N, C-alpha and C positions, 0 to 999 in steps of 0.2 A: 763427550767424545763425538757426539754428532756433529756440534758445531766445528769441532778441529776437523773431522773428516770432510766437512762443507769446504773449509778454507784449503786444506790439502788438494780437493778436487779443482778449485778456483785456480791454484798455482799450477797444477798439472796441466789445466785446460788453457795456460797462458796468460792469465789474469794475475799477474805478480803483484801489482799495486793493490788491488782489491784484497788478495790474500793477506798481503803484509797488513793492510788496515784491520782486517778480522783477526788475525794473529794478535795484534796489539790491543784490540778490544778484549779479546779472551784474555791476553796476559794480564791486564788490568784489573780483570774481574775476579782472577784467582786469588787465592789467601796463601801468602809465602810460606806458611805453616802446614796448612792442611791438605793443600793441593799439588803436592811435589810432583807425583806422576804426571799429572796434566800439565804443570809447568816444564817438566822435563819434555815432554811431546810438543808443547807449543815452541819452545825455544829451539828444539832441533829442527823443527820445519821453518820457523821464522827466519833462521839463518840463511836459508836457501833463497828468501825472497830479498835479501838485502843487496844493495848494488856497489857498496864498498866492502872490499875484503876484510877491512879491520872490524866493520861492524857485523859481519859474518862470523869472525872469530869470536867476538863478544857474546853473540847469541848462542855459539856453539859452546862457549865456555859456561854460559848459564845453563844449558842443557845438562852439562856434566856436573855442575855444582847441584843441581836438583836431583840428578840420579845419586848422587854422593849421600846427600842429606836423607834420601829416601832409604839408601843402602844402609846407612848407620841407623836409620829408626826401624829397629826388626820388629816393633809391635804393629805399626801400622801398614807396613810394606806387604804383608801376606799375600794379599790377592795379586799384587804386581811383581812379587819377587822374581819369578821367571822371567817376565818382560823387561825387568830392569837389568837383570843379569845378562840376557842375550843382547841388549842395546850397547852396551859398553863398547863392544868392538866397533860397531856403526860410530859411537861418538867420537872415538879416537880416530877412527879413520877421517872423519869430518874435520877434526882438528889438524890432522896431518895434510889434507887437501887445502884447509885454510892457510897453513904455514907455507906449502907449495906457492899458493897464490901471492903471498906475500915475500916470496924470495928466501925464505928461511929454511934451507935443506936440512939442517941439523935438527932443529924442532920438528920438523915433518918426519924425520926418521925415528926421533924419540916417540913420537904419537903412534906411530906405525908399529913400534916394538911393543907398546903399551896395547896396542889391538891385537897384537899376535899372542900376547900372554892371556887373552881373554877368549881366544877362539874356542877353547873347550865348551864354553857356555852356549854357543850355537848349536842349533838344532842341525841332524843331517838331512835338511831339506832345502828348497829352492832359496829361501831366504839365506839361511847359513852359507850355501854355495856362492850365491851373489856377494856377499860381504868378504869372503875368502878370496874371491875372483878379483873383486875391487881392490883389496889390499894388495894382491899380486900386480894389478896393473899400475896402480900408484906407486909401488915400489920401482917398478921398471921405468916409469916416467921418469923418476928422479934419478935413476942410475944412468938414464938417457939425457940427463941434463934438463930436465923440465922444470926444475925449482927456481923460477925466475918470475918476477912480480907479474901481475896480469894473466897469470894460466888460469884457465876456467875451472871450475868444480862441476859445471853441469848437473849431472844427476846420477842416479845408480850405474847407468850404463858407462858413465866417465869414470866411475871408480871411486866416487867420493859422496854423492849426495845421499841424505838419509833414506834409509830402507827400514822404517819401523815396522 
């Protein structure tokens, strides 16, 4: 987790390429079966380092697949149970933002609905309020016609970047 945090800090500091390189190395080091929580976290943040919206979507789908696998694995997920549950709204929000970027308004709306169905898992704190507000902002952008190719995903303030 320390190395994941370092890569996140690099990205937030503006060194997108080095962050992407570190996330790629971490991804290659993780075990597909044993490191599901780490793989989910890595993919969740790796998506934001991508230049191509299709690649961004692919990484967000990897994050969701790891979360789903961890959610199905009731035995080993114990310590990560709450984190995974509260991560789902953000995962779906990111997928919605990816679809907006790719111009697929219908898919974006479906992902936002999935995010809304999981909002009860969010804590009543700054993180939870941030995700709720980001969902509202992205819904408004879609309603205002923002679902066109090339729309940016920015970060948490834009209403879609990961807020783990």
